Structures are given as C-alpha cells and as structure tokens.
C-alpha positions as CSV (number, residue, x, y, z in Angstrom):
1,M,0.0,-0.3,-0.2
2,L,3.0,2.4,0.3
3,E,3.3,2.6,-3.1
4,E,-0.5,3.7,-3.7
5,L,0.1,6.2,-0.6
6,K,2.6,8.1,-2.2
7,T,0.9,8.1,-6.2
8,F,-2.2,9.3,-4.1
9,I,-0.1,12.2,-2.6
10,A,1.3,13.1,-5.9
11,V,-2.2,13.0,-7.8
12,V,-4.0,14.9,-5.4
13,E,-0.4,17.8,-5.1
14,H,-0.5,17.9,-9.0
15,K,-4.3,17.5,-9.5
16,N,-3.5,15.9,-12.2
17,F,-3.5,11.7,-13.2
18,T,-0.4,12.5,-16.3
19,R,1.2,15.0,-14.1
20,A,1.7,13.1,-11.0
21,G,2.4,10.1,-13.5
22,E,5.4,11.9,-14.8
23,Y,6.5,13.1,-11.4
24,L,6.6,9.1,-10.2
25,N,7.8,7.8,-13.6
26,L,5.0,6.2,-13.9
27,S,2.7,5.5,-16.7
28,Q,-0.6,6.9,-16.0
29,P,-2.6,3.4,-16.2
30,S,-0.9,2.7,-13.3
31,V,-1.7,5.6,-11.6
32,S,-5.1,5.0,-12.2
33,T,-5.1,1.2,-10.9
34,H,-3.1,2.4,-7.3
35,I,-6.0,4.8,-6.9
36,K,-8.3,2.1,-7.6
37,N,-6.4,-0.4,-5.4
38,L,-6.7,2.1,-2.7
39,E,-10.4,2.9,-3.4
40,S,-10.8,-0.9,-2.9
41,S,-9.3,-1.0,0.9
42,F,-11.2,1.9,2.1
43,D,-14.1,1.2,0.1
44,V,-14.6,4.6,-0.4
45,T,-14.0,7.0,-3.4
46,L,-11.0,9.2,-2.9
47,I,-11.6,11.5,-6.4
48,N,-13.8,12.1,-8.4
49,R,-13.6,12.0,-11.9
50,S,-14.9,14.3,-15.1
51,V,-14.3,12.5,-18.1
52,K,-15.6,15.7,-20.3
53,Q,-13.6,18.5,-18.6
54,K,-10.5,16.0,-17.8
55,N,-10.7,17.4,-13.8
56,I,-10.6,16.0,-10.3
57,C,-12.2,16.5,-7.5
58,I,-10.5,15.4,-4.2
59,T,-13.2,14.1,-1.9
60,E,-13.4,15.0,1.9
61,N,-12.5,11.5,2.7
62,G,-9.5,11.4,0.0
63,Y,-8.4,14.8,2.1
64,K,-8.4,12.5,5.2
65,L,-6.4,10.4,3.9
66,Y,-3.9,12.5,2.2
67,E,-3.1,14.3,5.5
68,K,-2.8,10.4,6.9
69,A,-0.6,9.8,4.2
70,K,1.6,12.3,4.4
71,E,2.2,11.6,8.3
72,I,3.3,7.9,7.7
73,I,5.5,9.4,4.5
74,N,7.2,11.1,7.0
75,L,7.4,8.9,9.8
76,L,9.2,6.9,7.0
77,D,11.6,9.1,5.7
78,I,12.7,9.6,9.3
79,T,12.8,6.1,10.5
80,Y,14.9,5.2,7.5
81,I,17.4,8.2,8.1
82,E,17.4,7.2,11.8
83,V,18.0,3.5,11.7
84,K,20.5,3.5,8.9
85,D,22.7,5.8,10.1
86,N,24.7,3.5,12.2
87,N,27.4,6.0,12.9
88,N,24.8,8.2,15.3
89,S,26.1,11.6,13.2
90,L,23.3,13.8,11.9
91,K,22.6,13.5,7.9
92,G,20.0,14.6,5.5
93,T,17.7,17.8,4.8
94,L,16.3,20.3,7.1
95,K,13.6,22.2,4.8
96,I,13.3,25.5,7.0
97,G,10.7,27.9,6.2
98,T,10.9,31.8,7.5
99,S,9.1,34.9,7.8
100,L,10.9,37.8,6.3
101,T,12.3,39.6,9.6
102,I,13.6,36.5,10.4
103,G,14.7,35.6,7.3
104,E,16.8,38.5,6.3
105,Y,18.1,39.6,9.5
106,F,18.3,36.7,11.9
107,L,19.0,33.6,10.0
108,P,22.0,33.9,8.1
109,K,24.4,34.5,10.9
110,F,22.7,31.1,12.8
111,I,22.6,29.0,9.8
112,S,26.5,30.2,9.2
113,I,26.9,28.5,12.4
114,F,24.5,25.4,12.5
115,S,26.2,24.2,9.1
116,K,29.9,24.3,10.3
117,K,28.5,22.5,13.0
118,Y,26.8,20.1,11.2
119,P,28.4,19.7,7.7
120,D,26.3,17.0,6.4
121,I,23.3,18.3,7.1
122,D,21.5,20.2,3.9
123,V,19.5,22.8,4.9
124,E,17.1,24.6,2.5
125,I,15.5,27.7,3.3
126,V,12.3,28.9,2.1
127,I,11.7,32.9,2.9
128,E,8.3,33.7,2.4
129,N,5.5,35.8,5.1
130,T,4.1,34.3,8.2
131,S,0.9,32.9,6.3
132,L,2.5,31.4,3.5
133,I,4.8,29.4,5.8
134,C,2.3,28.4,7.9
135,S,0.0,26.4,4.6
136,H,2.9,24.6,3.8
137,L,3.8,23.5,7.2
138,K,0.7,22.2,6.8
139,D,0.8,20.7,3.8
140,L,4.6,18.7,5.1
141,T,6.4,20.8,2.9
142,L,8.5,22.4,5.1
143,D,9.6,20.2,8.3
144,I,10.1,23.7,10.8
145,G,9.0,27.3,10.2
146,L,10.2,30.3,12.0
147,I,7.8,33.2,12.6
148,E,7.0,36.6,13.4
149,G,3.3,36.6,13.7
150,T,0.3,34.2,15.2
151,P,-0.3,31.0,13.1
152,T,-2.8,31.5,10.4
153,L,-4.0,28.0,10.5
154,G,-4.6,25.4,14.1
155,S,-2.9,22.4,14.3
156,F,1.2,23.6,15.1
157,N,3.6,23.8,18.2
158,Q,4.5,26.7,19.0
159,E,7.6,28.1,21.2
160,Y,9.1,31.4,21.7
161,F,13.1,31.6,21.1
162,L,13.9,35.4,20.5
163,K,12.6,38.6,21.5
164,D,12.6,41.1,19.7
165,Q,12.1,45.0,19.9
166,L,9.7,47.0,17.5
167,V,10.5,50.7,16.7
168,L,8.9,53.7,15.0
169,A,11.9,54.7,12.3
170,F,11.7,57.6,9.8
171,N,13.9,60.6,8.1
172,P,16.6,62.5,10.0
173,S,14.6,65.5,9.2
174,N,11.4,64.1,10.8
175,N,13.6,64.6,14.1
176,Q,10.4,65.6,15.7
177,L,8.7,62.3,16.3
178,I,11.8,61.6,18.3
179,N,10.4,63.1,21.1
180,I,7.1,62.6,20.9
181,K,4.3,63.3,23.9
182,S,1.0,61.8,22.8
183,Y,0.3,59.4,19.8
184,E,-2.0,61.7,18.4
185,E,0.7,63.2,16.7
186,L,1.5,60.0,14.7
187,N,-1.9,60.7,12.8
188,N,-2.0,62.3,9.4
189,H,0.9,60.5,8.3
190,L,2.0,58.5,5.4
191,W,2.6,54.6,6.7
192,I,4.8,52.2,5.1
193,V,4.0,48.8,5.7
194,R,4.3,45.1,5.0
195,E,1.6,43.0,3.2
196,D,-1.6,41.2,4.8
197,G,-0.4,38.0,6.0
198,S,3.0,39.3,7.5
199,G,3.9,39.2,11.0
200,S,4.9,42.8,10.9
201,R,1.5,43.8,9.5
202,E,-0.6,41.9,12.1
203,Y,1.9,43.8,14.8
204,F,1.5,47.3,12.9
205,N,-2.3,47.3,12.7
206,M,-2.2,46.2,16.3
207,F,-0.4,49.5,17.4
208,L,-2.8,51.7,15.1
209,E,-5.4,50.2,17.2
210,S,-3.9,49.9,21.0
211,N,-3.2,53.7,20.0
212,K,-6.2,55.2,18.2
213,I,-3.9,56.5,15.4
214,I,-5.7,57.3,11.9
215,P,-3.0,57.0,9.0
216,N,-3.2,59.9,6.3
217,K,-2.3,57.3,3.9
218,I,-0.8,53.3,3.7
219,L,1.5,52.3,1.4
220,V,2.5,48.5,1.2
221,L,5.7,47.4,0.0
222,G,6.6,43.3,-0.1
223,S,9.9,43.6,2.1
224,N,12.0,45.1,4.9
225,S,13.9,46.4,2.5
226,A,12.1,47.7,0.2
227,I,10.5,49.7,3.2
228,K,13.6,50.7,4.9
229,E,15.3,52.6,1.7
230,A,11.3,54.0,1.0
231,V,11.9,55.5,4.8
232,K,15.8,56.6,4.1
233,N,13.9,58.5,1.3
234,N,11.4,59.9,3.2
235,L,8.4,58.8,1.7
236,G,7.1,58.3,4.8
237,I,7.1,56.5,8.4
238,T,6.9,52.7,9.5
239,L,6.8,50.5,12.6
240,T,9.5,47.7,12.1
241,S,12.1,45.6,13.9
242,S,15.3,47.0,15.1
243,L,17.0,44.5,13.6
244,V,15.8,46.2,9.9
245,T,16.9,49.8,11.1
246,E,20.3,48.9,13.1
247,A,22.6,49.6,10.7
248,A,20.7,52.9,8.6
249,V,20.4,54.3,12.3
250,A,24.6,53.4,12.9
251,N,24.8,55.3,9.2
252,R,22.7,57.8,10.1
253,E,20.2,57.6,7.9
254,I,17.1,56.8,9.7
255,C,16.2,58.2,13.2
256,I,14.2,55.5,15.4
257,N,11.9,56.3,18.4
258,T,11.9,53.0,21.0
259,F,8.9,54.1,23.2
260,N,10.8,53.6,26.2
261,D,11.6,50.3,25.2
262,K,7.5,49.7,25.2
263,Y,6.8,47.4,21.9
264,Y,8.3,44.1,21.6
265,R,7.0,41.1,19.9
266,Y,8.4,37.5,20.4
267,F,9.8,35.2,17.1
268,S,8.8,31.4,17.2
269,Y,9.1,28.3,15.8
270,I,6.6,26.1,14.6
271,T,6.3,21.9,13.9
272,P,3.3,20.5,13.0
273,K,1.2,18.4,15.8
274,N,1.0,14.9,15.8
275,I,4.3,14.5,14.1
276,T,7.0,12.8,14.6
277,M,9.9,15.0,15.1
278,S,13.5,13.5,13.5
279,K,16.3,13.6,15.9
280,T,17.8,17.1,13.0
281,I,15.1,18.7,13.7
282,Q,15.5,18.7,17.3
283,V,18.9,18.9,17.3
284,F,18.2,22.3,15.4
285,I,16.0,23.7,17.8
286,D,17.9,23.4,20.6
287,E,21.2,25.1,18.3
288,L,18.4,27.9,17.4
289,N,16.9,28.1,21.4
290,D,21.1,28.3,22.3
291,F,22.4,30.7,19.8
292,S,19.1,32.6,20.8
293,K,20.0,33.2,24.0
294,K,23.8,34.4,23.4
295,T,22.2,36.7,21.3
296,S,19.8,38.2,23.4
297,C,22.7,38.6,26.0
C-alpha cells in the first residue's frame, strides 16, 4: 500500500493523473490502478473524475487520507534516516520556512554557525510571509517554520525563541518624532507597511488600534529592505524590527523612537502537531535556542 499512498499524494498535489505519473515516472494506467486499489481497500471514493473536462475533485475522505498519508511517509522517511545512520552522525535535509525579518536579519548568521557544526545536514530555506509559511508547514512540505506573527492555521506546536524590539523609524528630517508626547502626533502621516499575512503587518495593525492612530495614507511594500529604503528617502514612516534599522541608524540614515522600550514581540518556531520530530529537527531547535540566548545577552 505504500506505493499507492505515494501515488495518491502526488495526484492530490499535482491535481492531475498524467502530471503525477510524470513526477513518479509511472504510466497513467498505473496511477489509475493505484488509486482504484486504495479506493477498494478503504471502500470509499477518494477522487471524483470528470471525463469531459478532464478534471479531478478530491473528496472529503480523500483529503483525510491525504493528510494521514503525508504523516505516514514523513514518519517512514525519519525512521529510514535514523535506522540507516549507524554512526549516530546527523545527516539529511532540513527544510526551513522563515518569515522575512527572521530570514533576512537573524537566520543567516545562525545558519552559518549551524552548517559548520553539522556539515552533513543540507539546509533548504524558504522565505515567505507568516501566512504562507503556515500553509507550507501544514502540507508538510517544510520541517519547521520560524515566524514573527500568529499562526494563521491551527494544528501547530509553537514556542518562542527570541524577543524582538519594535521601533518607529523615520527620516532624520522628521526629528520631531524622536520625542513625541502623544500618539496623536502620529496621525496624518503616510505609513509604509508590509502586506497582509505578514507578522510585521499583524503587529502594525495592533499598534494602530491600541493607540487610536489614524494614518493619512498607507503604502504597502513587500519587503523590509524596500520599506527601509523608502523611509531613508523620506517617503513615510514605519513600525519595524530594530534588526531592520540597526545598520541604517548607525549610518545616520534613519532615526528611531523606541517608545521607552515599550513595544516587543517574540519570534517563534512552529512544527506540525501529531508528527514525530526527527533527531535533526530537535538538534536544530536546541541549537536555535542556544544561539538566541547568546544573542539576547
């Protein structure tokens, strides 16, 4: 049944029998046979097929089997790696999804240290906003997610690993913002922000709401670097991580207001619930927590 489950996963993810067969190097009749064998074994319809439109529709039972099949294959892959490894050295591939601030300003230094310590672990990194990382992790196409916001989907274990300070960033010509006495002074400014679905946007929205700030206009940019450059060029102001502004502040290209160290958020790692964690992932988490403690000191 293992091969049938792998075929079924491919059909669901490729949404097409022919493309699934090409991916698995199987003929289309073989793919159809595997699906029929599964439907016969479980005595349910997993896929509804439209002959005229050549479309397929996964049934509710089909999606249930898809989720469980992914868990089974994941567990088998972990078991294979750990049983095969007779020398107790860590080997394999670690697929990490990270949101943008972490991926751009925190992770590179950590991965450099981690890769030198564990040279036989191949690291693959996907940088997306928090919402997309959660989606990929739910599909088990990632092993672990590092995010800034709140998971957009359920079924995750979540643990904090680093405290991150949020600052008001603005062009030095707006130096009156250094010593604001009321949040009302932040009304009627043009704010430059990240897109919906990002952790940064989530905290920005909370900041506006809690302080009753009404922006004059909002400009959405898809990266921290773009926002930083816009602020440097006096296009507007932003609320962002101190990690993003650190170099620009040192070069006097940007000014910040820390609000008396009032605003913080936490970076966290998330893993799927009910999935056996591999030794490689656990070691990665241990090293991440150790590095974060040293960084915070």
